[in-house]
PDB file of N, CA, C and O in Angstrom:
ATOM      1  N   UNK A   1    -137.002  69.470  -9.601  1.00  0.00           N
ATOM      2  CA  UNK A   1    -136.331  70.236 -10.654  1.00  0.00           C
ATOM      3  C   UNK A   1    -136.123  71.689 -10.223  1.00  0.00           C
ATOM      4  O   UNK A   1    -135.266  72.386 -10.766  1.00  0.00           O
ATOM      5  N   UNK A   2    -136.921  72.148  -9.234  1.00  0.00           N
ATOM      6  CA  UNK A   2    -136.763  73.541  -8.802  1.00  0.00           C
ATOM      7  C   UNK A   2    -135.407  73.769  -8.156  1.00  0.00           C
ATOM      8  O   UNK A   2    -134.832  74.849  -8.294  1.00  0.00           O
ATOM      9  N   UNK A   3    -134.877  72.751  -7.441  1.00  0.00           N
ATOM     10  CA  UNK A   3    -133.552  72.889  -6.853  1.00  0.00           C
ATOM     11  C   UNK A   3    -132.496  72.997  -7.946  1.00  0.00           C
ATOM     12  O   UNK A   3    -131.537  73.759  -7.825  1.00  0.00           O
ATOM     13  N   UNK A   4    -132.683  72.228  -9.010  1.00  0.00           N
ATOM     14  CA  UNK A   4    -131.756  72.300 -10.142  1.00  0.00           C
ATOM     15  C   UNK A   4    -131.817  73.688 -10.761  1.00  0.00           C
ATOM     16  O   UNK A   4    -130.786  74.254 -11.124  1.00  0.00           O
ATOM     17  N   UNK A   5    -133.015  74.237 -10.882  1.00  0.00           N
ATOM     18  CA  UNK A   5    -133.162  75.591 -11.439  1.00  0.00           C
ATOM     19  C   UNK A   5    -132.458  76.617 -10.556  1.00  0.00           C
ATOM     20  O   UNK A   5    -131.793  77.523 -11.059  1.00  0.00           O
ATOM     21  N   UNK A   6    -132.603  76.476  -9.256  1.00  0.00           N
ATOM     22  CA  UNK A   6    -131.947  77.388  -8.321  1.00  0.00           C
ATOM     23  C   UNK A   6    -130.435  77.308  -8.482  1.00  0.00           C
ATOM     24  O   UNK A   6    -129.754  78.332  -8.543  1.00  0.00           O
ATOM     25  N   UNK A   7    -129.915  76.091  -8.550  1.00  0.00           N
ATOM     26  CA  UNK A   7    -128.476  75.904  -8.716  1.00  0.00           C
ATOM     27  C   UNK A   7    -128.011  76.492 -10.052  1.00  0.00           C
ATOM     28  O   UNK A   7    -126.967  77.140 -10.118  1.00  0.00           O
ATOM     29  N   UNK A   8    -128.778  76.267 -11.096  1.00  0.00           N
ATOM     30  CA  UNK A   8    -128.449  76.811 -12.412  1.00  0.00           C
ATOM     31  C   UNK A   8    -128.365  78.332 -12.342  1.00  0.00           C
ATOM     32  O   UNK A   8    -127.398  78.934 -12.809  1.00  0.00           O
ATOM     33  N   UNK A   9    -129.388  78.942 -11.755  1.00  0.00           N
ATOM     34  CA  UNK A   9    -129.427  80.402 -11.674  1.00  0.00           C
ATOM     35  C   UNK A   9    -128.269  80.960 -10.854  1.00  0.00           C
ATOM     36  O   UNK A   9    -127.732  82.020 -11.175  1.00  0.00           O
ATOM     37  N   UNK A  10    -127.883  80.250  -9.798  1.00  0.00           N
ATOM     38  CA  UNK A  10    -126.761  80.714  -8.980  1.00  0.00           C
ATOM     39  C   UNK A  10    -125.434  80.608  -9.728  1.00  0.00           C
ATOM     40  O   UNK A  10    -124.524  81.398  -9.479  1.00  0.00           O
ATOM     41  N   UNK A  11    -125.314  79.656 -10.630  1.00  0.00           N
ATOM     42  CA  UNK A  11    -124.089  79.514 -11.422  1.00  0.00           C
ATOM     43  C   UNK A  11    -124.062  80.473 -12.605  1.00  0.00           C
ATOM     44  O   UNK A  11    -122.994  80.760 -13.146  1.00  0.00           O
ATOM     45  N   UNK A  12    -125.203  80.960 -13.003  1.00  0.00           N
ATOM     46  CA  UNK A  12    -125.315  81.908 -14.116  1.00  0.00           C
ATOM     47  C   UNK A  12    -124.865  83.281 -13.612  1.00  0.00           C
ATOM     48  O   UNK A  12    -125.687  84.133 -13.274  1.00  0.00           O
ATOM     49  N   UNK A  13    -123.554  83.478 -13.570  1.00  0.00           N
ATOM     50  CA  UNK A  13    -122.978  84.645 -12.904  1.00  0.00           C
ATOM     51  C   UNK A  13    -123.343  85.976 -13.541  1.00  0.00           C
ATOM     52  O   UNK A  13    -123.429  86.987 -12.843  1.00  0.00           O
ATOM     53  N   UNK A  14    -123.556  85.998 -14.833  1.00  0.00           N
ATOM     54  CA  UNK A  14    -123.909  87.273 -15.460  1.00  0.00           C
ATOM     55  C   UNK A  14    -125.417  87.448 -15.619  1.00  0.00           C
ATOM     56  O   UNK A  14    -125.877  88.480 -16.108  1.00  0.00           O
ATOM     57  N   UNK A  15    -126.185  86.442 -15.207  1.00  0.00           N
ATOM     58  CA  UNK A  15    -127.631  86.550 -15.187  1.00  0.00           C
ATOM     59  C   UNK A  15    -128.301  86.589 -16.552  1.00  0.00           C
ATOM     60  O   UNK A  15    -129.417  87.090 -16.687  1.00  0.00           O
ATOM     61  N   UNK A  16    -127.614  86.056 -17.574  1.00  0.00           N
ATOM     62  CA  UNK A  16    -128.192  86.092 -18.919  1.00  0.00           C
ATOM     63  C   UNK A  16    -129.092  84.891 -19.230  1.00  0.00           C
ATOM     64  O   UNK A  16    -129.607  84.772 -20.342  1.00  0.00           O
ATOM     65  N   UNK A  17    -129.282  83.999 -18.247  1.00  0.00           N
ATOM     66  CA  UNK A  17    -130.150  82.849 -18.453  1.00  0.00           C
ATOM     67  C   UNK A  17    -129.467  81.673 -19.110  1.00  0.00           C
ATOM     68  O   UNK A  17    -130.096  80.648 -19.372  1.00  0.00           O
ATOM     69  N   UNK A  18    -128.166  81.819 -19.382  1.00  0.00           N
ATOM     70  CA  UNK A  18    -127.395  80.738 -19.993  1.00  0.00           C
ATOM     71  C   UNK A  18    -126.048  80.643 -19.294  1.00  0.00           C
ATOM     72  O   UNK A  18    -125.552  81.623 -18.739  1.00  0.00           O
ATOM     73  N   UNK A  19    -125.470  79.463 -19.327  1.00  0.00           N
ATOM     74  CA  UNK A  19    -124.174  79.270 -18.668  1.00  0.00           C
ATOM     75  C   UNK A  19    -123.117  78.881 -19.693  1.00  0.00           C
ATOM     76  O   UNK A  19    -123.397  78.211 -20.687  1.00  0.00           O
ATOM     77  N   UNK A  20    -121.898  79.323 -19.417  1.00  0.00           N
ATOM     78  CA  UNK A  20    -120.771  78.953 -20.263  1.00  0.00           C
ATOM     79  C   UNK A  20    -120.096  77.717 -19.668  1.00  0.00           C
ATOM     80  O   UNK A  20    -120.582  77.152 -18.688  1.00  0.00           O
ATOM     81  N   UNK A  21    -118.996  77.307 -20.250  1.00  0.00           N
ATOM     82  CA  UNK A  21    -118.325  76.086 -19.817  1.00  0.00           C
ATOM     83  C   UNK A  21    -117.878  76.171 -18.361  1.00  0.00           C
ATOM     84  O   UNK A  21    -118.044  75.204 -17.617  1.00  0.00           O
ATOM     85  N   UNK A  22    -117.328  77.279 -17.945  1.00  0.00           N
ATOM     86  CA  UNK A  22    -116.858  77.428 -16.561  1.00  0.00           C
ATOM     87  C   UNK A  22    -118.030  77.338 -15.590  1.00  0.00           C
ATOM     88  O   UNK A  22    -117.947  76.666 -14.562  1.00  0.00           O
ATOM     89  N   UNK A  23    -119.113  78.017 -15.924  1.00  0.00           N
ATOM     90  CA  UNK A  23    -120.303  77.969 -15.078  1.00  0.00           C
ATOM     91  C   UNK A  23    -120.908  76.566 -15.071  1.00  0.00           C
ATOM     92  O   UNK A  23    -121.434  76.121 -14.051  1.00  0.00           O
ATOM     93  N   UNK A  24    -120.834  75.872 -16.201  1.00  0.00           N
ATOM     94  CA  UNK A  24    -121.327  74.499 -16.302  1.00  0.00           C
ATOM     95  C   UNK A  24    -120.548  73.581 -15.369  1.00  0.00           C
ATOM     96  O   UNK A  24    -121.142  72.749 -14.684  1.00  0.00           O
ATOM     97  N   UNK A  25    -119.236  73.722 -15.335  1.00  0.00           N
ATOM     98  CA  UNK A  25    -118.419  72.925 -14.413  1.00  0.00           C
ATOM     99  C   UNK A  25    -118.861  73.164 -12.973  1.00  0.00           C
ATOM    100  O   UNK A  25    -119.012  72.223 -12.194  1.00  0.00           O
ATOM    101  N   UNK A  26    -119.068  74.436 -12.630  1.00  0.00           N
ATOM    102  CA  UNK A  26    -119.505  74.781 -11.272  1.00  0.00           C
ATOM    103  C   UNK A  26    -120.865  74.155 -10.963  1.00  0.00           C
ATOM    104  O   UNK A  26    -121.082  73.648  -9.863  1.00  0.00           O
ATOM    105  N   UNK A  27    -121.768  74.191 -11.924  1.00  0.00           N
ATOM    106  CA  UNK A  27    -123.092  73.627 -11.731  1.00  0.00           C
ATOM    107  C   UNK A  27    -123.015  72.125 -11.485  1.00  0.00           C
ATOM    108  O   UNK A  27    -123.660  71.613 -10.570  1.00  0.00           O
ATOM    109  N   UNK A  28    -122.239  71.423 -12.287  1.00  0.00           N
ATOM    110  CA  UNK A  28    -122.101  69.978 -12.093  1.00  0.00           C
ATOM    111  C   UNK A  28    -121.549  69.661 -10.712  1.00  0.00           C
ATOM    112  O   UNK A  28    -122.016  68.732 -10.053  1.00  0.00           O
ATOM    113  N   UNK A  29    -120.558  70.426 -10.274  1.00  0.00           N
ATOM    114  CA  UNK A  29    -119.987  70.214  -8.938  1.00  0.00           C
ATOM    115  C   UNK A  29    -121.035  70.443  -7.858  1.00  0.00           C
ATOM    116  O   UNK A  29    -121.134  69.660  -6.914  1.00  0.00           O
ATOM    117  N   UNK A  30    -121.815  71.507  -7.989  1.00  0.00           N
ATOM    118  CA  UNK A  30    -122.864  71.803  -7.007  1.00  0.00           C
ATOM    119  C   UNK A  30    -123.903  70.684  -6.944  1.00  0.00           C
ATOM    120  O   UNK A  30    -124.462  70.401  -5.884  1.00  0.00           O
ATOM    121  N   UNK A  31    -124.150  70.057  -8.081  1.00  0.00           N
ATOM    122  CA  UNK A  31    -125.148  68.985  -8.149  1.00  0.00           C
ATOM    123  C   UNK A  31    -124.549  67.619  -7.825  1.00  0.00           C
ATOM    124  O   UNK A  31    -125.236  66.601  -7.912  1.00  0.00           O
ATOM    125  N   UNK A  32    -123.274  67.596  -7.451  1.00  0.00           N
ATOM    126  CA  UNK A  32    -122.634  66.365  -7.005  1.00  0.00           C
ATOM    127  C   UNK A  32    -122.046  65.503  -8.097  1.00  0.00           C
ATOM    128  O   UNK A  32    -121.705  64.347  -7.845  1.00  0.00           O
ATOM    129  N   UNK A  33    -121.914  66.028  -9.309  1.00  0.00           N
ATOM    130  CA  UNK A  33    -121.328  65.269 -10.417  1.00  0.00           C
ATOM    131  C   UNK A  33    -119.886  65.701 -10.614  1.00  0.00           C
ATOM    132  O   UNK A  33    -119.609  66.818 -11.051  1.00  0.00           O
ATOM    133  N   UNK A  34    -118.981  64.807 -10.288  1.00  0.00           N
ATOM    134  CA  UNK A  34    -117.561  65.106 -10.469  1.00  0.00           C
ATOM    135  C   UNK A  34    -117.075  64.342 -11.698  1.00  0.00           C
ATOM    136  O   UNK A  34    -117.200  63.120 -11.781  1.00  0.00           O
ATOM    137  N   UNK A  35    -116.516  65.096 -12.654  1.00  0.00           N
ATOM    138  CA  UNK A  35    -116.057  64.489 -13.906  1.00  0.00           C
ATOM    139  C   UNK A  35    -114.698  65.066 -14.285  1.00  0.00           C
ATOM    140  O   UNK A  35    -114.314  66.151 -13.850  1.00  0.00           O
ATOM    141  N   UNK A  36    -113.998  64.320 -15.093  1.00  0.00           N
ATOM    142  CA  UNK A  36    -112.735  64.805 -15.640  1.00  0.00           C
ATOM    143  C   UNK A  36    -113.020  65.999 -16.553  1.00  0.00           C
ATOM    144  O   UNK A  36    -114.056  66.035 -17.216  1.00  0.00           O
ATOM    145  N   UNK A  37    -112.107  66.979 -16.593  1.00  0.00           N
ATOM    146  CA  UNK A  37    -112.321  68.167 -17.427  1.00  0.00           C
ATOM    147  C   UNK A  37    -112.624  67.858 -18.895  1.00  0.00           C
ATOM    148  O   UNK A  37    -113.470  68.516 -19.501  1.00  0.00           O
ATOM    149  N   UNK A  38    -111.952  66.879 -19.463  1.00  0.00           N
ATOM    150  CA  UNK A  38    -112.200  66.544 -20.869  1.00  0.00           C
ATOM    151  C   UNK A  38    -113.621  66.019 -21.068  1.00  0.00           C
ATOM    152  O   UNK A  38    -114.261  66.313 -22.078  1.00  0.00           O
ATOM    153  N   UNK A  39    -114.105  65.245 -20.106  1.00  0.00           N
ATOM    154  CA  UNK A  39    -115.467  64.708 -20.201  1.00  0.00           C
ATOM    155  C   UNK A  39    -116.489  65.837 -20.061  1.00  0.00           C
ATOM    156  O   UNK A  39    -117.516  65.843 -20.740  1.00  0.00           O
ATOM    157  N   UNK A  40    -116.199  66.784 -19.180  1.00  0.00           N
ATOM    158  CA  UNK A  40    -117.101  67.931 -19.004  1.00  0.00           C
ATOM    159  C   UNK A  40    -117.193  68.722 -20.310  1.00  0.00           C
ATOM    160  O   UNK A  40    -118.280  69.140 -20.711  1.00  0.00           O
ATOM    161  N   UNK A  41    -116.056  68.926 -20.968  1.00  0.00           N
ATOM    162  CA  UNK A  41    -116.052  69.670 -22.232  1.00  0.00           C
ATOM    163  C   UNK A  41    -116.861  68.951 -23.309  1.00  0.00           C
ATOM    164  O   UNK A  41    -117.626  69.584 -24.036  1.00  0.00           O
ATOM    165  N   UNK A  42    -116.696  67.640 -23.413  1.00  0.00           N
ATOM    166  CA  UNK A  42    -117.463  66.868 -24.399  1.00  0.00           C
ATOM    167  C   UNK A  42    -118.949  66.933 -24.092  1.00  0.00           C
ATOM    168  O   UNK A  42    -119.770  67.121 -24.991  1.00  0.00           O
ATOM    169  N   UNK A  43    -119.288  66.779 -22.831  1.00  0.00           N
ATOM    170  CA  UNK A  43    -120.676  66.825 -22.414  1.00  0.00           C
ATOM    171  C   UNK A  43    -121.287  68.199 -22.706  1.00  0.00           C
ATOM    172  O   UNK A  43    -122.420  68.291 -23.177  1.00  0.00           O
ATOM    173  N   UNK A  44    -120.542  69.248 -22.427  1.00  0.00           N
ATOM    174  CA  UNK A  44    -121.001  70.604 -22.711  1.00  0.00           C
ATOM    175  C   UNK A  44    -121.356  70.730 -24.188  1.00  0.00           C
ATOM    176  O   UNK A  44    -122.403  71.275 -24.538  1.00  0.00           O
ATOM    177  N   UNK A  45    -120.482  70.225 -25.049  1.00  0.00           N
ATOM    178  CA  UNK A  45    -120.725  70.302 -26.494  1.00  0.00           C
ATOM    179  C   UNK A  45    -121.984  69.532 -26.905  1.00  0.00           C
ATOM    180  O   UNK A  45    -122.707  69.954 -27.806  1.00  0.00           O
ATOM    181  N   UNK A  46    -122.239  68.408 -26.244  1.00  0.00           N
ATOM    182  CA  UNK A  46    -123.429  67.612 -26.546  1.00  0.00           C
ATOM    183  C   UNK A  46    -124.689  68.350 -26.103  1.00  0.00           C
ATOM    184  O   UNK A  46    -125.666  68.416 -26.849  1.00  0.00           O
ATOM    185  N   UNK A  47    -124.669  68.902 -24.896  1.00  0.00           N
ATOM    186  CA  UNK A  47    -125.850  69.587 -24.361  1.00  0.00           C
ATOM    187  C   UNK A  47    -126.118  70.883 -25.110  1.00  0.00           C
ATOM    188  O   UNK A  47    -127.272  71.276 -25.276  1.00  0.00           O
ATOM    189  N   UNK A  48    -125.066  71.546 -25.560  1.00  0.00           N
ATOM    190  CA  UNK A  48    -125.205  72.810 -26.294  1.00  0.00           C
ATOM    191  C   UNK A  48    -125.700  72.514 -27.707  1.00  0.00           C
ATOM    192  O   UNK A  48    -124.953  72.623 -28.679  1.00  0.00           O
ATOM    193  N   UNK A  49    -126.966  72.140 -27.797  1.00  0.00           N
ATOM    194  CA  UNK A  49    -127.522  71.660 -29.064  1.00  0.00           C
ATOM    195  C   UNK A  49    -127.537  72.703 -30.169  1.00  0.00           C
ATOM    196  O   UNK A  49    -127.489  72.355 -31.349  1.00  0.00           O
ATOM    197  N   UNK A  50    -127.602  73.971 -29.806  1.00  0.00           N
ATOM    198  CA  UNK A  50    -127.607  75.012 -30.847  1.00  0.00           C
ATOM    199  C   UNK A  50    -126.205  75.548 -31.142  1.00  0.00           C
ATOM    200  O   UNK A  50    -126.039  76.487 -31.921  1.00  0.00           O
ATOM    201  N   UNK A  51    -125.194  74.933 -30.503  1.00  0.00           N
ATOM    202  CA  UNK A  51    -123.778  75.264 -30.728  1.00  0.00           C
ATOM    203  C   UNK A  51    -123.486  76.754 -30.525  1.00  0.00           C
ATOM    204  O   UNK A  51    -122.696  77.349 -31.257  1.00  0.00           O
ATOM    205  N   UNK A  52    -124.137  77.340 -29.520  1.00  0.00           N
ATOM    206  CA  UNK A  52    -123.950  78.762 -29.234  1.00  0.00           C
ATOM    207  C   UNK A  52    -122.766  79.030 -28.311  1.00  0.00           C
ATOM    208  O   UNK A  52    -122.340  80.174 -28.157  1.00  0.00           O
ATOM    209  N   UNK A  53    -122.237  77.972 -27.699  1.00  0.00           N
ATOM    210  CA  UNK A  53    -121.182  78.164 -26.706  1.00  0.00           C
ATOM    211  C   UNK A  53    -121.741  78.461 -25.334  1.00  0.00           C
ATOM    212  O   UNK A  53    -121.004  78.756 -24.394  1.00  0.00           O
ATOM    213  N   UNK A  54    -123.060  78.378 -25.234  1.00  0.00           N
ATOM    214  CA  UNK A  54    -123.757  78.598 -23.969  1.00  0.00           C
ATOM    215  C   UNK A  54    -124.872  77.566 -23.855  1.00  0.00           C
ATOM    216  O   UNK A  54    -125.418  77.103 -24.856  1.00  0.00           O
ATOM    217  N   UNK A  55    -125.197  77.217 -22.612  1.00  0.00           N
ATOM    218  CA  UNK A  55    -126.282  76.269 -22.375  1.00  0.00           C
ATOM    219  C   UNK A  55    -127.400  76.995 -21.644  1.00  0.00           C
ATOM    220  O   UNK A  55    -127.190  77.571 -20.576  1.00  0.00           O
ATOM    221  N   UNK A  56    -128.590  76.961 -22.233  1.00  0.00           N
ATOM    222  CA  UNK A  56    -129.764  77.505 -21.571  1.00  0.00           C
ATOM    223  C   UNK A  56    -130.333  76.490 -20.598  1.00  0.00           C
ATOM    224  O   UNK A  56    -130.013  75.303 -20.665  1.00  0.00           O
ATOM    225  N   UNK A  57    -131.183  76.964 -19.690  1.00  0.00           N
ATOM    226  CA  UNK A  57    -131.742  76.049 -18.701  1.00  0.00           C
ATOM    227  C   UNK A  57    -132.527  74.926 -19.365  1.00  0.00           C
ATOM    228  O   UNK A  57    -132.457  73.784 -18.912  1.00  0.00           O
ATOM    229  N   UNK A  58    -133.267  75.219 -20.418  1.00  0.00           N
ATOM    230  CA  UNK A  58    -134.051  74.173 -21.088  1.00  0.00           C
ATOM    231  C   UNK A  58    -133.148  73.064 -21.627  1.00  0.00           C
ATOM    232  O   UNK A  58    -133.470  71.880 -21.518  1.00  0.00           O
ATOM    233  N   UNK A  59    -132.019  73.459 -22.206  1.00  0.00           N
ATOM    234  CA  UNK A  59    -131.072  72.457 -22.709  1.00  0.00           C
ATOM    235  C   UNK A  59    -130.535  71.619 -21.552  1.00  0.00           C
ATOM    236  O   UNK A  59    -130.481  70.392 -21.638  1.00  0.00           O
ATOM    237  N   UNK A  60    -130.141  72.285 -20.477  1.00  0.00           N
ATOM    238  CA  UNK A  60    -129.595  71.576 -19.331  1.00  0.00           C
ATOM    239  C   UNK A  60    -130.644  70.674 -18.694  1.00  0.00           C
ATOM    240  O   UNK A  60    -130.367  69.511 -18.397  1.00  0.00           O
ATOM    241  N   UNK A  61    -131.838  71.198 -18.484  1.00  0.00           N
ATOM    242  CA  UNK A  61    -132.897  70.437 -17.824  1.00  0.00           C
ATOM    243  C   UNK A  61    -133.266  69.184 -18.611  1.00  0.00           C
ATOM    244  O   UNK A  61    -133.520  68.134 -18.021  1.00  0.00           O
ATOM    245  N   UNK A  62    -133.297  69.284 -19.930  1.00  0.00           N
ATOM    246  CA  UNK A  62    -133.601  68.109 -20.758  1.00  0.00           C
ATOM    247  C   UNK A  62    -132.555  67.029 -20.541  1.00  0.00           C
ATOM    248  O   UNK A  62    -132.898  65.857 -20.383  1.00  0.00           O
ATOM    249  N   UNK A  63    -131.283  67.407 -20.531  1.00  0.00           N
ATOM    250  CA  UNK A  63    -130.219  66.433 -20.295  1.00  0.00           C
ATOM    251  C   UNK A  63    -130.283  65.895 -18.871  1.00  0.00           C
ATOM    252  O   UNK A  63    -130.172  64.687 -18.661  1.00  0.00           O
ATOM    253  N   UNK A  64    -130.459  66.764 -17.908  1.00  0.00           N
ATOM    254  CA  UNK A  64    -130.458  66.357 -16.499  1.00  0.00           C
ATOM    255  C   UNK A  64    -131.584  65.366 -16.224  1.00  0.00           C
ATOM    256  O   UNK A  64    -131.373  64.372 -15.529  1.00  0.00           O
ATOM    257  N   UNK A  65    -132.774  65.622 -16.757  1.00  0.00           N
ATOM    258  CA  UNK A  65    -133.898  64.735 -16.501  1.00  0.00           C
ATOM    259  C   UNK A  65    -133.717  63.377 -17.184  1.00  0.00           C
ATOM    260  O   UNK A  65    -134.220  62.371 -16.685  1.00  0.00           O
ATOM    261  N   UNK A  66    -133.013  63.332 -18.305  1.00  0.00           N
ATOM    262  CA  UNK A  66    -132.725  62.054 -18.975  1.00  0.00           C
ATOM    263  C   UNK A  66    -131.780  61.190 -18.160  1.00  0.00           C
ATOM    264  O   UNK A  66    -131.920  59.967 -18.134  1.00  0.00           O
ATOM    265  N   UNK A  67    -130.818  61.816 -17.495  1.00  0.00           N
ATOM    266  CA  UNK A  67    -129.798  61.062 -16.768  1.00  0.00           C
ATOM    267  C   UNK A  67    -130.182  60.766 -15.336  1.00  0.00           C
ATOM    268  O   UNK A  67    -129.574  59.899 -14.709  1.00  0.00           O
ATOM    269  N   UNK A  68    -131.177  61.461 -14.795  1.00  0.00           N
ATOM    270  CA  UNK A  68    -131.568  61.299 -13.392  1.00  0.00           C
ATOM    271  C   UNK A  68    -132.848  60.484 -13.287  1.00  0.00           C
ATOM    272  O   UNK A  68    -133.873  60.846 -13.864  1.00  0.00           O
ATOM    273  N   UNK A  69    -132.782  59.384 -12.548  1.00  0.00           N
ATOM    274  CA  UNK A  69    -134.004  58.592 -12.369  1.00  0.00           C
ATOM    275  C   UNK A  69    -135.035  59.362 -11.546  1.00  0.00           C
ATOM    276  O   UNK A  69    -134.698  60.065 -10.594  1.00  0.00           O
ATOM    277  N   UNK A  70    -136.293  59.209 -11.938  1.00  0.00           N
ATOM    278  CA  UNK A  70    -137.419  59.750 -11.218  1.00  0.00           C
ATOM    279  C   UNK A  70    -137.309  61.163 -10.896  1.00  0.00           C
ATOM    280  O   UNK A  70    -138.214  61.728 -10.282  1.00  0.00           O
TER     281      UNK A  70
END
C-alpha cells in the first residue's frame, strides 16, 4: 500500500492531501488501470463518499484495497 500512497501523493499536485478528477485519472493510469472517461467519472463519484469533489487517500485506499486481491 506504500507504493499506492507514493503514487497518490505524486498525483496530488497541489499537495492538499486530496485529489480531484483530473488527478484521479492520472493516478489510475499510473497504477495501470485504464478506463473509459465516463467510467472514471462514475467511479470518482462513488469513491468520493463525502461528495466534496475531492478524494482523500483514505477514501481511495479503501476502494483500492477492496478491488485488489491480497
